[in-house]
Backbone bond lengths (Angstrom), bond angles and torsions (degrees), N, CA, C in turn:
res aa  C-N    CA-C-N  psi(-1)  N-CA   C-N-CA  omega(-1)  CA-C   N-CA-C  phi
1 X - - - 1.428 - - 1.561 101.95 -
2 X 1.230 118.62 125.08 1.477 127.17 -179.81 1.494 109.21 -74.96
3 X 1.354 114.99 160.31 1.468 122.88 173.82 1.432 113.86 -57.51
4 X 1.398 116.41 -43.15 1.458 123.76 -177.10 1.574 109.42 -63.23
5 X 1.388 118.60 -38.34 1.450 123.70 -175.99 1.624 103.43 -70.96
6 X 1.305 119.56 -36.45 1.438 122.16 -177.23 1.446 108.14 -67.16
7 X 1.303 118.75 -49.49 1.467 126.59 -179.23 1.509 109.54 -57.34
8 X 1.382 117.53 -46.78 1.352 119.29 -179.08 1.605 114.16 -64.96
9 X 1.319 111.14 -35.54 1.595 113.78 175.08 1.522 110.20 -66.32
10 X 1.266 114.69 -41.32 1.522 113.08 179.04 1.525 112.93 -65.64
11 X 1.432 115.67 -37.62 1.442 118.55 175.55 1.563 105.91 -62.59
12 X 1.215 118.16 -48.09 1.459 117.96 -179.62 1.582 116.51 -56.10
13 X 1.220 110.03 -44.35 1.596 113.83 178.17 1.559 109.74 -64.88
14 X 1.255 116.10 -46.92 1.455 120.36 -178.73 1.547 112.82 -65.17
15 X 1.314 119.90 -39.58 1.431 119.98 178.28 1.558 111.05 -76.68
16 X 1.361 117.73 -27.46 1.453 119.09 172.55 1.471 112.80 -56.29
17 X 1.351 111.01 -57.23 1.468 126.03 178.67 1.506 111.10 -51.54
18 X 1.313 117.99 -51.21 1.481 123.57 178.41 1.500 109.53 -59.28
19 X 1.290 115.60 -49.99 1.506 122.02 -176.77 1.605 109.58 -56.03
20 X 1.353 113.15 -48.48 1.480 115.20 -178.04 1.541 108.07 -59.44
21 X 1.260 114.73 -46.38 1.582 119.70 179.09 1.520 112.01 -60.36
22 X 1.307 118.84 -44.06 1.474 119.95 -174.17 1.538 109.15 -72.42
23 X 1.334 121.08 -38.39 1.381 122.55 172.47 1.448 116.31 -56.88
24 X 1.410 113.18 -44.34 1.485 115.96 178.76 1.501 116.37 -69.95
25 X 1.355 117.95 -19.11 1.401 122.09 177.10 1.518 113.03 -81.54
26 X 1.380 118.15 -19.68 1.428 114.55 -177.02 1.517 109.45 -65.34
27 X 1.355 107.72 159.82 1.497 119.64 -178.78 1.505 108.38 -63.70
28 X 1.414 111.31 128.36 1.481 114.12 173.87 1.456 116.47 -68.20
29 X 1.208 119.47 146.71 1.428 122.86 -177.30 1.607 110.45 -106.74
30 X 1.233 115.48 40.64 1.437 122.13 -178.10 1.481 117.77 111.47
31 X 1.423 112.63 76.75 1.371 115.06 174.60 1.510 119.70 82.89
32 X 1.353 116.44 22.95 1.486 122.75 -176.04 1.526 107.91 -76.56
33 X 1.308 109.52 -163.89 1.514 123.12 -179.94 1.660 107.97 -67.90
34 X 1.252 115.67 -31.43 1.468 117.31 178.39 1.528 111.07 -62.35
35 X 1.299 117.53 -38.19 1.414 119.82 177.40 1.511 115.73 -72.31
36 X 1.266 118.59 -20.83 1.434 125.33 178.01 1.598 106.21 -67.81
37 X 1.320 117.18 -41.56 1.387 117.03 -171.85 1.595 106.63 -98.13
38 X 1.388 120.48 17.06 1.359 123.43 174.25 1.511 115.14 88.65
39 X 1.286 117.69 -8.56 1.431 119.16 176.09 1.519 115.27 67.77
40 X 1.327 117.18 3.45 1.481 118.56 -177.35 1.455 115.64 -72.95
41 X 1.377 116.06 -31.01 1.517 115.73 175.10 1.464 117.24 -64.00
42 X 1.249 117.38 -33.06 1.480 120.89 -175.58 1.554 109.19 -95.50
43 X 1.244 118.91 -6.83 1.470 116.94 -175.78 1.513 115.13 -65.86
44 X 1.329 117.04 -34.75 1.435 124.74 -179.92 1.583 106.69 -65.51
45 X 1.284 116.90 -46.44 1.428 125.09 -171.70 1.578 107.12 -68.22
46 X 1.328 108.30 -40.73 1.559 113.07 -169.27 1.492 117.98 -98.99
47 X 1.391 110.29 16.93 1.470 115.02 -174.27 1.475 112.60 -67.16
48 X 1.463 117.47 -18.71 1.518 112.45 178.97 1.547 98.23 -130.52
49 X 1.357 110.25 169.53 1.413 120.65 175.00 1.511 112.78 -67.01
50 X 1.367 118.34 -33.24 1.386 120.08 172.76 1.617 114.74 -58.96
51 X 1.312 110.90 -41.75 1.449 116.17 177.94 1.549 111.43 -59.84
52 X 1.254 112.53 -46.99 1.502 116.66 -178.84 1.507 112.64 -63.07
53 X 1.325 114.02 -39.47 1.531 118.71 171.79 1.466 113.94 -63.08
54 X 1.214 116.82 -37.74 1.572 118.64 -175.36 1.591 105.44 -75.32
55 X 1.323 113.82 -39.21 1.471 117.25 175.66 1.591 111.32 -60.38
56 X 1.349 116.47 -41.59 1.432 121.38 177.75 1.581 108.03 -61.30
57 X 1.332 115.74 -49.06 1.532 117.40 -177.29 1.447 111.88 -62.45
58 X 1.336 120.64 -35.43 1.462 123.72 -179.11 1.511 107.25 -65.11
59 X 1.471 113.44 -46.25 1.427 116.70 -176.26 1.457 112.54 -64.62
60 X 1.344 116.48 -34.86 1.505 118.47 178.20 1.520 109.58 -70.20
61 X 1.357 116.79 -36.65 1.517 114.62 176.20 1.476 116.18 -64.12
62 X 1.322 115.30 -36.27 1.387 123.64 -179.17 1.620 107.84 -72.76
63 X 1.281 115.47 -37.47 1.481 118.64 178.15 1.529 111.65 -68.72
64 X 1.359 117.20 -32.26 1.499 120.95 175.83 1.460 110.07 -68.55
65 X 1.335 116.09 -43.38 1.519 123.90 -173.78 1.682 102.99 -65.51
66 X 1.281 117.45 -44.80 1.408 124.64 178.02 1.492 111.83 -55.62
67 X 1.374 114.76 -53.12 1.434 120.19 175.55 1.569 118.00 -54.78
68 X 1.368 107.98 -43.43 1.506 115.70 -178.08 1.503 107.93 -66.30
69 X 1.334 114.91 -41.30 1.512 116.11 176.55 1.445 118.77 -57.00
70 X 1.415 112.56 -39.78 1.492 120.81 176.23 1.590 110.56 -64.71
71 X 1.318 114.55 -41.91 1.488 119.21 -178.01 1.465 107.31 -66.23
72 X 1.339 119.62 -44.11 1.501 125.66 -170.75 1.565 102.85 -72.14
73 X 1.254 123.98 -35.63 1.442 126.32 178.07 1.524 110.76 -64.91
74 X 1.357 113.43 -39.47 1.490 115.46 -179.18 1.598 108.32 -75.10
75 X 1.243 120.84 -35.32 1.451 122.33 175.85 1.463 111.69 -64.31
76 X 1.318 113.82 -42.63 1.532 117.90 179.81 1.562 111.44 -66.08
77 X 1.358 116.38 -37.93 1.458 116.99 179.02 1.510 112.57 -78.12
78 X 1.325 117.70 -29.08 1.454 118.38 172.94 1.541 117.20 -70.38
79 X 1.307 113.85 -45.50 1.581 115.91 -177.77 1.469 112.24 -98.98
80 X 1.409 120.05 -1.64 1.430 119.96 175.75 1.570 114.75 63.01
81 X 1.212 115.83 44.07 1.484 120.44 -179.98 1.502 110.83 -73.35
């Protein structure tokens, strides 16, 4: 296993965990998982529209990094770089 593959797997695991956490923190739109936990965790972040927008931007950034790591892992395994 090359160093590049190891780095990509680490990035994939970290971004996967971050993505799960960020999605769970988003404001619920009617009885979602945020309401199950009381919504207290996300209330400080989402108290303003700017906070919600920033959370969405961070989530999109992590999602793009997650997708890129999957594509790069596929290319590395396909072409054996």
